[in-house]
C-alpha positions in Angstrom: 0.0 0.0 0.0 1.2 3.5 -0.8 0.3 6.2 1.8 1.6 9.7 1.7 0.3 13.2 2.5 0.3 16.3 0.5 2.1 18.1 3.3 4.9 15.6 3.3 5.2 15.5 -0.5 5.5 19.3 -0.6 8.8 19.1 1.2 10.4 16.7 -1.3 11.4 16.6 -5.0 7.8 15.7 -5.7 7.1 19.4 -5.6 7.9 21.0 -9.0 7.6 24.7 -9.8 7.4 26.8 -12.9 6.6 30.4 -13.7 2.8 30.0 -13.7 2.2 27.0 -11.5 3.5 24.5 -8.9 2.6 20.8 -8.8 3.0 18.2 -6.1 3.2 14.8 -7.7 1.6 12.4 -5.2 1.8 9.3 -7.4 4.4 8.9 -10.2 5.4 6.3 -12.7 7.8 4.8 -10.2 4.8 4.0 -7.9 3.6 1.5 -10.5 -0.1 2.4 -10.6 -0.3 3.1 -14.3 -1.2 6.7 -13.9 0.1 9.7 -11.9 -1.8 12.0 -9.6 -0.8 15.6 -8.9 -2.1 18.5 -6.9 -1.4 21.5 -9.0 -1.8 25.2 -8.3 -2.2 27.6 -11.2 -1.3 31.1 -10.0 -3.9 33.9 -10.1 -3.5 36.2 -13.1 -1.6 33.8 -15.2 -2.4 32.2 -18.6 -0.8 28.8 -19.5 -1.0 27.3 -23.0 -0.7 23.5 -23.1 -1.2 20.6 -25.4 -0.5 17.2 -23.9 0.3 15.3 -27.1 1.7 12.3 -25.2 -0.7 12.1 -22.3 -4.4 12.1 -21.4 -5.3 14.2 -18.4 -8.3 14.6 -16.2 -8.5 17.7 -13.9 -10.8 18.2 -10.9 -11.0 21.7 -9.4 -11.0 21.9 -5.6 -10.4 25.6 -5.2 -10.2 28.9 -7.1 -11.7 30.5 -10.2 -10.7 30.4 -13.8 -11.4 29.2 -17.3 -10.2 26.8 -20.0 -10.3 27.7 -23.7 -10.0 24.9 -26.3 -8.1 26.3 -29.2 -9.5 24.1 -31.9 -12.9 25.6 -31.5 -12.3 28.7 -29.2 -14.9 27.4 -26.7 -14.4 28.8 -23.2 -15.5 26.8 -20.1 -15.6 28.2 -16.6 -13.6 26.4 -13.9 -14.6 26.5 -10.2 -14.7 24.1 -7.3 -16.5 20.9 -8.3 -15.7 21.2 -12.0 -13.9 18.3 -13.8 -12.6 18.5 -17.4 -10.9 15.7 -19.4 -8.4 16.4 -22.2 -9.6 13.2 -24.0 -8.4 14.3 -27.4 -5.0 15.8 -26.4 -6.8 19.1 -26.6 -4.6 22.2 -27.3 -5.9 24.7 -24.6 -5.2 27.8 -22.5 -5.9 27.6 -18.8 -6.4 31.0 -17.2 -6.6 31.6 -13.4 -8.5 34.6 -12.0 -7.8 33.3 -8.5 -5.3 30.6 -7.6 -6.7 27.4 -9.0 -6.0 24.3 -7.0 -6.5 21.2 -9.2 -6.2 17.5 -8.8 -4.7 16.1 -12.0 -4.5 12.5 -13.2 -2.2 11.6 -16.1 -2.1 8.5 -18.3 0.6 7.4 -19.0 2.1 8.5 -15.7 4.8 11.1 -15.5 8.1 10.5 -13.8 8.0 13.6 -11.6 10.4 16.1 -13.1 8.6 17.1 -16.3 7.9 20.7 -17.2 6.1 21.8 -20.3 8.2 21.8 -23.5 8.0 24.4 -26.3 4.8 22.8 -27.6 3.1 22.8 -24.2 3.5 19.1 -23.7 5.3 16.8 -21.2 8.0 14.5 -22.7 7.0 10.9 -23.0 8.8 7.9 -21.5 6.2 5.3 -22.8 4.0 4.8 -25.8 1.6 7.6 -26.4 -2.1 7.1 -25.6 -4.4 7.3 -28.7 -7.6 9.3 -28.2 
């Protein structure tokens, strides 16, 4: 059984930071679960363009206020506590935070823990890509 707390993980290398966000990776590829789970904070007043070409991601908002825009069709969806969205087609999107957004994110395939977005807005892949 794997048991860890967010507070403990925040004090380790499982906490990864970038300009617009920070992410605590609670479950990683090395945990052998087949997916990874992160608690990510998107900082208020920021806009982050992403396109996970190598991963599928589901995101559940537990705190904050923002929006996600899908760039293929320019649709904008409001994000607030209790909202889930799933990037089931490797959707190219922009995530905007009006207030700090605290999100629980699940990635398939799992990430290793040190990834940051590359120039395309994706994480690098260490396994075969998931087809949507």
